[in-house]
N, C-alpha and C positions, 0 to 999 in steps of 0.2 A: 788736322787739320793739314793741309797741301797749299804754299805759298807760288804762285806762281805767279813768273812776269809776262809771259803769254804772248800774244799777237794782239791786244784789242785797241794800240795807238799806233801810231805810226812816227808820236812824236818819243823819239829814242832818250829825251833827256829823265821824261816821269818814269821817275823809279823801275826803269829797266833793265839798267847795267851797273856791275859795279858793287858794292860791298853791302853788305846786309844791314852795317852800324850804325844807318839811320832809323831802322826800326827793333832796334834792341828794347827800348823800354816798352814798343809795345810785345814783341814776343814774350817779357816778362810780366806780362798784366793779362795772358793768356790761359783759360781754366782748360787745357784740352788733355788727351792721354798719352799721343804720337804728334809731334811738329815735322816737317818731310818740308827741306831747304834744297834746290838744287846747286850744285856746287863743280860739273863738266865744264864749263864754257864761261870764259868773261864777262858775257853777257846775264847768263845767269848769277856769279856773284863768286 
């Protein structure tokens, strides 16, 4: 699974920046073999 902040909205307050902490419980519930998160920029996490 690839989790991407993407460019799907112009509203930067809609989970497009900051840490992934708010999504932690969601990540714990996933049944996937690999989870890829991007951390290379502040917007990415």
